[in-house]
N, C-alpha and C positions, 0 to 999 in steps of 0.2 A: 758459727754453729755447724755449717756444712763440713768444714774442714776437720771437725772432731768425730765425724761418723766413721765407724769401723764396720767391716763386713761381718755378718753373723750367720749362723745356721741354727734354726730352732730345732731342738730334738724333743722327742716324746718316747715313752716306753711302749712296747708292744708285747703282748703275751703270745710269742711265737717261739718255736724251737730255735736254739742258738748253737753255733759251732764254735770251735776254738778261735776262729778268725773274725767272727762277727763283732760289730759294735755292740757293747752291752754294759750293764751295771753288775759288777761282781762276777763271781764264777771262776772258772779255770781260764787263765790267760793263754794266749798263743805263745809258744816257745819254739825257737829255731833249734835244730839239732845241736846239742852241746850246751844249750841254755837250760835253765831251770827257774823255778820260782825264786825271786831274789830273797836273800837272807841278810839281816842286819849283822854287824860285827859282834853283837851280843849273842848271836845264834837264833834270835827270834825271826821267824819268817815274816815277810811282807804279805799283805792280803790285797788282791786286786779290788779296787773300788770302781774303776771304769776303764774301758778299752774302746777307743775310737778307731775304726778302720776307715781311713780316708778314701779307700777304693769304693766305699758304700755311700759316701757323702758328696754333696755338691762341692765343686772346686772353689777354694778360697785363695786369693792372692797371698803370697808369702807363707803358705802352709803346704805340707806334703800333698801330693796327688794320690798316693797309694800307701798301703801298709798301716799297721796298727801303732797307735800311740797309747801307752798304758800308764795308768796312775795307780800307785800302791801306797798303803799305809801299813804301819807295823800292826801285826795281829796280836796286840797285847791289850791289857785292860784299859789303856788310855788311847788306843787307836792312833798312836804315833803323834800325839799332840806335842811332845817334847822334841828336842834336837835330834836331827837325823831320822825322824819318824815317818818320812815319806821317801818315795823313790819313783822316778819316771823312766820309762824305756820306750824308745822309738825304733821300729824296724824299717829303716829306709830301703834296705835291700830285701824286698818281700816277694817270695815265691811260694804262694800257698799250695802248690801242687805236691802234696805228699811230704813236705819237709817239716811235719809237726812232730815234736819230741813228745814221747809218752812220759807219763809221770812215774817217778820212783814209787815203790811200795809205801815209803814213809810219807811222801807228798799225797798219795792217794788216800792213805789212812787219815791224814789231817783234813783233807777235803770232805771225806765222809763224816767225820766227827763234827764238822762245822756246818750246821743246818743252813746258814745263810748262803752257802755256796751251792746248794742242791738245785734250785730252780731260780734262774735269774732273768730279768727282763731285757729284751733286746732294745737297743736305742736306734730310732729311725728319725730321719729328717722330716720336719713339717714343711720344708721349703719346696719340696717337689722339684729339686734341681735349681731353685733360685737362691740367690744369696741376698739376705736382708741387710739392714744396717742398725748399728747400736750407737746411740748418742752419748 
């Protein structure tokens, strides 16, 4: 049984202001210059469901030590349940000092029309720097 244990980090939501680079549920993702919100081949944009900034989390073996890992689903009526309805992006080369891409007018209009993007919960670790285990 001991050999099946895996390191874990317990997360909880916090009602605090979030930035582009924070760990969070939903909202506007961090984008490096030249990047934008991912778009499916059909032209439908993906929607951020979670962003984990490993710089803000306790260190786990075999995981990045810094930079955001982002999870997206298609912003359609099925939320990407079907083939190619999800997208993940990891910024291993992460320099948060001023390299944040602003959103185009079209992306900003989409954000404003989608109420679920307006205020989002921050994700924080319950572990206070400790790594737990999952059986």
